[in-house]
N, C-alpha and C positions, 0 to 999 in steps of 0.2 A: 685249778680252782675247785674248792669243795662247797657243797651246799651248806648254808648257814643253819639249816634246820636239822638235817640228819647226818651231814658229813660225807655223803656220797659225791662222786664226781658230777659236775654240772652238765646239763644238756643245753645246747645253744638255744633251743626253742623256749626254754623256761629260765634262762640265765637271770639271776645268779643261783637259781634252784636246780634240783635234779629232776623234778617232776611237777605236774599240775597239783598233786596232793600237797607237796611241801610249799608251793606257791600259795595255795589256798589257806594252809595253816598260818603262814606269815600274815596274810591279809586279815584273817580272823583275829589274830593277836593285835593288829593295829585297830581293828574295829571295836574290839571289846575293851580297849584301853590298857592292855598288858604292856605296851611300849610307851606309856605316858611318862613324861619327864616331870618329876616333882619340882615345884617352884616355891620360893618363900618371899616373892616380891609383894609389895603392898597392894599393887593393882590386882593380883590374883586373890589375895586374902579378902579384899572388899567385894570382889565378884562372888566368892564363895559365901560370904555373909549375906549378900543379897538373895542368893538362891537357898539360903538356909542350910548350907552344908558345913559351915565352920561353927565351932562352939562360940557362944557369946562371951567376949572378953571384957565386957563392961561390968565392973563390980563396984 
């Protein structure tokens, strides 16, 4: 098995990563939203509008 961040062989202690560094990089990507899954559901759009993140579609 290889590390999903750098491709090196994994280390049991940090599995599925090879090191603490790669583990921390992955966590940082989750925390800053890099791994966010886009959605087009009505529920998500109304939540964005409430927060002022979506453009106003009323014309």
